[in-house]
PASEVO-642192 format. One record per residue: z negated, y negated, x negated of N, C-alpha, C in turn. Coordinates in steps of 0.2 Angstrom, whole numbers. Layout:
BEGIN
Z, Y, X, Z, Y, X, Z, Y, X
...
% end
This chain:
BEGIN
66, 147, -16, 62, 149, -22, 54, 148, -21
51, 153, -23, 43, 153, -21, 40, 148, -25
35, 145, -23, 31, 140, -26, 26, 143, -31
26, 141, -37, 22, 144, -42, 15, 141, -42
10, 145, -45, 3, 142, -45, 3, 136, -48
7, 135, -54, 7, 128, -57, 9, 123, -53
14, 124, -49, 17, 119, -45, 12, 117, -39
9, 122, -37, 4, 121, -32, -2, 116, -35
-4, 118, -41, -9, 114, -44, -7, 107, -45
-1, 106, -48, 2, 100, -49, 2, 96, -42
4, 99, -37, 4, 95, -30, -3, 93, -28
-8, 97, -30, -15, 96, -28, -17, 90, -32
-16, 90, -39, -18, 85, -43, -15, 78, -41
-8, 79, -40, -4, 73, -38, -7, 70, -31
-9, 74, -26, -12, 71, -20, -19, 68, -22
-23, 71, -26, -30, 68, -27, -29, 62, -31
-25, 61, -36, -24, 55, -40, -21, 50, -35
-16, 51, -31, -14, 46, -26, -19, 44, -22
-23, 48, -19, -29, 46, -15, -34, 41, -19
-35, 43, -25, -39, 39, -29, -36, 32, -30
-30, 31, -31, -26, 25, -31, -27, 21, -25
-25, 24, -19, -24, 21, -13, -31, 19, -10
-36, 22, -12, -43, 21, -10, -47, 16, -15
-43, 14, -20, -46, 9, -25, -52, 12, -29
-52, 19, -30, -57, 22, -34, -55, 20, -41
-48, 19, -42, -46, 16, -49, -42, 10, -47
-43, 5, -50, -40, -2, -48, -34, -4, -52
-30, -9, -49, -24, -11, -52, -25, -13, -59
-21, -11, -63, -21, -12, -70, -25, -8, -75
-29, -3, -71, -33, 2, -75, -29, 7, -78
-31, 9, -85, -28, 14, -88, -30, 21, -86
-25, 25, -85, -26, 32, -83, -26, 37, -89
-31, 39, -91, -32, 43, -97, -31, 51, -95
-26, 54, -97, -26, 61, -94, -31, 65, -96
-34, 65, -102, -40, 69, -104, -46, 67, -99
-47, 61, -98, -53, 59, -94, -52, 62, -86
-46, 61, -84, -44, 63, -77, -44, 71, -77
-42, 74, -82, -42, 82, -82, -49, 84, -81
-54, 81, -85, -61, 83, -85, -64, 81, -78
-62, 75, -75, -65, 73, -69, -62, 78, -63
-56, 80, -63, -53, 84, -58, -54, 92, -59
-57, 94, -65, -58, 101, -67, -52, 105, -68
-47, 102, -71, -40, 105, -73, -38, 104, -80
-33, 107, -82, -30, 105, -89, -27, 99, -89
-25, 96, -95, -21, 90, -95, -14, 91, -93
-11, 97, -93, -4, 97, -91, -2, 95, -84
-6, 98, -79, -4, 96, -72, -6, 88, -71
-10, 86, -75, -12, 79, -74, -6, 74, -76
-3, 76, -82, 3, 73, -85, 9, 73, -80
10, 79, -77, 15, 80, -73, 14, 76, -67
8, 75, -64, 7, 71, -58, 7, 64, -60
5, 62, -66, 6, 55, -67, 13, 53, -68
18, 57, -70, 25, 56, -71, 28, 55, -64
25, 59, -59, 28, 59, -52, 25, 52, -49
19, 50, -50, 17, 44, -47, 20, 38, -50
22, 39, -57, 26, 33, -59, 33, 32, -56
36, 38, -53, 42, 38, -50, 41, 34, -43
35, 35, -40, 34, 31, -34, 33, 24, -34
31, 22, -41, 29, 15, -42, 22, 13, -41
18, 18, -40, 10, 17, -39, 7, 17, -46
11, 20, -51, 9, 20, -58, 14, 18, -62
13, 14, -68, 18, 12, -73, 17, 15, -79
22, 18, -82, 22, 21, -89, 23, 16, -94
19, 15, -99, 20, 10, -105, 21, 13, -111
27, 12, -114, 29, 16, -121, 23, 16, -126
21, 22, -128, 16, 23, -133, 9, 20, -131
8, 18, -125, 2, 16, -122, -1, 20, -116
3, 24, -113, 1, 28, -108, 2, 26, -101
-2, 28, -96, -1, 26, -89, -6, 22, -87
-4, 17, -82, -8, 12, -79, -7, 12, -72
-12, 10, -68, -11, 9, -61, -7, 3, -60
-2, 3, -56, 2, -3, -55, -2, -9, -53
-1, -15, -56, -4, -21, -54, 2, -26, -52
3, -27, -46, 8, -31, -43, 7, -38, -44
13, -42, -46, 13, -49, -47, 15, -52, -40
15, -58, -39, 17, -62, -33, 24, -61, -32
28, -61, -37, 35, -59, -36, 37, -52, -34
33, -47, -37, 34, -41, -34, 32, -40, -27
26, -43, -25, 24, -43, -18, 30, -46, -14
33, -51, -16, 38, -54, -12, 44, -49, -11
46, -46, -17, 51, -41, -17, 50, -35, -12
44, -33, -13, 42, -27, -9, 42, -29, -1
39, -35, 1, 39, -37, 8, 46, -38, 11
51, -41, 6, 58, -42, 9, 61, -35, 10
59, -30, 6, 62, -23, 7, 59, -20, 13
52, -22, 14, 49, -19, 20, 52, -21, 26
54, -28, 26, 57, -31, 32, 64, -27, 34
68, -26, 29, 74, -22, 30, 73, -16, 33
68, -12, 30, 67, -5, 33, 64, -5, 40
58, -9, 40, 54, -9, 46, 58, -12, 52
62, -17, 51, 65, -20, 57, 70, -15, 60
74, -11, 55, 78, -6, 58, 74, 0, 61
69, 1, 58, 65, 7, 61, 62, 5, 68
60, -1, 69, 58, -3, 75, 64, -3, 80
70, -5, 78, 75, -5, 83, 77, 2, 85
77, 7, 80, 78, 14, 82, 72, 17, 86
66, 15, 85, 60, 17, 88, 61, 16, 96
63, 9, 97, 64, 7, 104, 69, 12, 108
74, 14, 104, 79, 19, 107, 77, 26, 107
73, 28, 102, 72, 35, 101, 65, 38, 102
60, 34, 103, 53, 36, 103, 52, 41, 109
49, 46, 107, 47, 52, 112, 40, 51, 115
39, 54, 121, 33, 53, 124, 27, 55, 119
28, 60, 115, 22, 61, 110, 21, 55, 105
26, 52, 103, 25, 46, 99, 21, 40, 103
23, 39, 109, 20, 34, 113, 13, 36, 115
11, 42, 116, 4, 44, 117, 0, 43, 110
3, 44, 105, 0, 43, 98, -1, 35, 97
4, 31, 99, 3, 24, 99, -3, 22, 103
-4, 24, 109, -9, 22, 113, -16, 24, 110
-16, 30, 107, -22, 32, 104, -24, 28, 98
-19, 26, 94, -21, 22, 88, -23, 15, 90
-20, 12, 95, -22, 6, 98, -29, 6, 101
-31, 11, 104, -37, 11, 107, -42, 12, 101
-41, 15, 96, -45, 16, 90, -46, 9, 87
-40, 6, 86, -40, -1, 83, -44, -6, 86
-44, -6, 93, -48, -11, 97, -55, -10, 96
-57, -4, 95, -65, -2, 94, -67, -5, 87
-62, -5, 82, -64, -7, 75, -64, -14, 74
-61, -18, 78, -60, -25, 77, -66, -29, 76
-71, -28, 81, -77, -32, 81, -83, -28, 77
-82, -22, 75, -87, -18, 72, -88, -20, 65
-95, -21, 63, -96, -24, 56, -94, -19, 51
-92, -22, 45, -90, -18, 39, -84, -13, 41
-80, -15, 45, -74, -10, 47, -67, -13, 46
-67, -19, 42, -61, -22, 41, -56, -17, 37
-58, -14, 32, -54, -9, 28, -51, -3, 32
-56, -1, 37, -53, 5, 41, -48, 2, 46
-49, -4, 49, -45, -7, 53, -38, -8, 50
-38, -10, 44, -32, -12, 40, -28, -5, 39
-32, 0, 37, -29, 7, 36, -25, 9, 42
-29, 8, 48, -26, 10, 54, -20, 6, 56
-20, 0, 54, -14, -4, 55, -8, -1, 52
-9, 1, 46, -3, 4, 42, -1, 11, 45
-6, 14, 48, -4, 21, 52, 1, 19, 57
-1, 13, 61, 4, 11, 66, 11, 10, 64
11, 7, 58, 18, 5, 55, 22, 12, 53
18, 17, 50, 21, 23, 48, 23, 27, 55
19, 26, 60, 22, 29, 66, 28, 26, 69
29, 20, 68, 35, 17, 70, 41, 20, 67
40, 21, 60, 46, 24, 56, 47, 31, 58
42, 34, 60, 42, 41, 62, 46, 42, 69
44, 37, 73, 47, 37, 80, 54, 35, 80
57, 32, 74, 64, 30, 74, 68, 36, 74
66, 42, 72, 70, 48, 72, 74, 49, 66
73, 44, 61, 77, 45, 55, 73, 47, 50
74, 53, 47, 69, 56, 42, 69, 52, 36
75, 50, 34, 76, 47, 27, 72, 40, 27
73, 37, 33, 70, 30, 34, 62, 31, 34
60, 36, 37, 53, 38, 38, 50, 39, 31
53, 43, 27, 51, 44, 20, 51, 38, 16
56, 34, 16, 56, 28, 13, 50, 23, 15
49, 23, 21, 43, 19, 24, 37, 21, 21
36, 28, 21, 30, 31, 18, 28, 29, 11
34, 29, 7, 33, 27, 0, 31, 20, -1
35, 16, 3, 33, 8, 3, 26, 7, 6
24, 10, 11, 17, 9, 14, 12, 11, 9
13, 16, 5, 9, 18, -1, 7, 12, -5
13, 9, -7, 12, 3, -12, 8, -3, -8
9, -4, -2, 6, -9, 2, -2, -7, 2
-3, 0, 3, -10, 2, 3, -14, -1, -3
-11, -2, -9, -14, -4, -15, -17, -11, -14
-15, -15, -9, -17, -21, -8, -23, -22, -3
-25, -16, 0, -30, -16, 5, -36, -19, 3
-38, -18, -3, -44, -22, -5, -44, -29, -5
-38, -32, -5, -37, -39, -5, -38, -41, 3
-34, -37, 7, -35, -39, 14, -42, -38, 17
-45, -34, 14, -52, -33, 16, -57, -39, 15
-55, -43, 10, -59, -49, 9, -56, -55, 11
-49, -55, 13, -46, -61, 15, -44, -61, 22
-44, -56, 26, -42, -55, 33, -49, -56, 37
-48, -61, 42, -54, -62, 47, -53, -58, 53
-59, -57, 56, -59, -54, 63, -53, -56, 67
-52, -63, 67, -47, -66, 72, -40, -64, 70
-39, -63, 63, -33, -60, 61, -32, -53, 63
-37, -49, 63, -36, -42, 65, -35, -42, 73
-38, -46, 76, -37, -47, 84, -30, -49, 85
-27, -54, 82, -21, -56, 83, -16, -50, 81
-17, -47, 76, -12, -41, 74, -13, -36, 79
-18, -35, 82, -19, -30, 87, -15, -32, 94
-16, -38, 95, -12, -40, 101, -4, -39, 100
-2, -41, 94, 5, -40, 92, 7, -33, 93
3, -28, 90, 4, -21, 91, 5, -19, 98
0, -22, 102, 0, -20, 110, 7, -22, 113
9, -28, 111, 16, -31, 114, 21, -27, 111
21, -25, 105, 26, -21, 102, 27, -14, 105
21, -11, 107, 21, -4, 110, 25, -5, 117
23, -11, 120, 26, -12, 127, 33, -13, 127
36, -16, 122, 43, -17, 121, 46, -11, 119
43, -7, 115, 46, 0, 113, 46, 4, 119
41, 4, 123, 41, 8, 130, 47, 6, 134
48, -1, 134, 53, -4, 139, 60, -3, 136
60, 0, 129, 67, 1, 126, 70, -6, 125
66, -11, 124, 68, -18, 122, 69, -19, 115
74, -16, 112, 75, -16, 105, 76, -23, 102
79, -28, 105, 80, -34, 102, 73, -38, 101
69, -38, 107, 63, -42, 106, 58, -38, 102
58, -32, 101, 54, -28, 97, 56, -29, 90
62, -30, 88, 65, -32, 82, 62, -38, 79
63, -43, 84, 61, -50, 82, 53, -50, 81
49, -47, 85, 42, -47, 84, 40, -44, 78
43, -38, 76, 41, -35, 70, 43, -39, 64
48, -43, 64, 50, -47, 59, 45, -53, 58
43, -56, 63, 38, -61, 63, 31, -58, 60
29, -52, 63, 23, -49, 61, 23, -48, 53
28, -45, 50, 28, -44, 43, 29, -51, 39
32, -56, 42, 32, -62, 38, 25, -65, 38
21, -64, 43, 14, -67, 42, 10, -64, 37
11, -57, 37, 7, -53, 32, 10, -55, 25
16, -56, 24, 19, -58, 18, 16, -64, 15
16, -69, 20, 14, -76, 18, 7, -76, 15
3, -72, 19, -4, -72, 17, -5, -69, 10
-2, -63, 9, -3, -60, 3, 0, -64, -3
6, -67, -2, 9, -71, -7, 5, -76, -10
1, -80, -5, -4, -85, -7, -9, -82, -11
-12, -76, -10, -17, -73, -14, -15, -72, -21
-9, -68, -21, -7, -66, -27, -4, -72, -32
-1, -77, -29, 1, -83, -32, -5, -86, -35
-10, -87, -31, -17, -90, -34, -19, -86, -40
-19, -79, -39, -22, -75, -45, -18, -76, -51
-11, -76, -50, -6, -76, -56, -7, -83, -59
-8, -89, -55, -9, -95, -58, -15, -96, -62
-21, -93, -59, -27, -93, -63, -26, -89, -70
-23, -83, -69, -22, -79, -76, -18, -84, -81
-13, -87, -78, -9, -91, -83, -13, -97, -86
-17, -100, -82, -21, -105, -84, -26, -103, -89
-29, -97, -88, -34, -94, -93, -31, -92, -100
-25, -89, -99, -21, -87, -105, -19, -93, -109
-17, -99, -106, -15, -105, -109, -20, -110, -112
-26, -108, -110, -32, -113, -112, -33, -112, -120
-35, -117, -123, -36, -117, -130, -41, -112, -132
-46, -111, -128, -51, -106, -130, -49, -99, -131
-43, -97, -126, -41, -91, -127, -36, -90, -133
-34, -95, -136, -29, -95, -141, -33, -95, -148
-39, -97, -148, -43, -98, -154, -44, -91, -157
-42, -91, -164, -43, -85, -168, -50, -84, -170
-53, -78, -169, -60, -76, -171, -61, -78, -179
-66, -81, -180, -68, -82, -187, -70, -76, -191
-69, -75, -197, -72, -70, -201, -79, -69, -200
-81, -62, -201, -88, -61, -200, -93, -65, -204
-91, -66, -210, -95, -70, -215, -96, -77, -213
-91, -80, -209, -91, -87, -207, -96, -88, -201
-97, -82, -198, -101, -82, -192, -109, -81, -193
-110, -79, -199, -117, -78, -201, -121, -85, -202
% end
């Protein structure tokens, strides 16, 4: 069946809104108003609504009854769940990559690692280095040779991209250098088809990232709970006449 003009427009709007979320042009928890987005993107509201519905299916956006669409704002528990699922997918993807990676994949690995090494010590390049890190993990899934697994990893990594602004302020140059060394070792193991050691390394690699993010999100959630439970947050506003 031929793709209609409306479907192409919706695909374009979906891609543009997705990029806005992943680049943090719109932040976690922010309301997405279809009228405003349509005006910003130069389209009607109908393809925007269609695109928002598709984004809600991926988990990047949440639909709230009678309130509209909001950019997903993940809790510490949701981050834990996401990373536990990531381990299941990526450990298996790495095992398969060690068995099935093609020369073209290995060449792309080398190119990404060379680019990553240049970014580590470059000023104001943390966000770019972290984005490149996720590209390496996407490549691992692609090199697995399992299309369904690759698609699942792409969807999961889109959600992880939502945290890039946190990593940009919490990850040090030493952290990036350590991750780069792990990626170098991982590539060597994949080239050697050492699936067992590659599997163990990726498991440890994800555990470290999960622990770091959980601490940040838990601290944020604890602070929110403290603010919401404070007496001042529960104080009812006085009538206007009483404030005069």
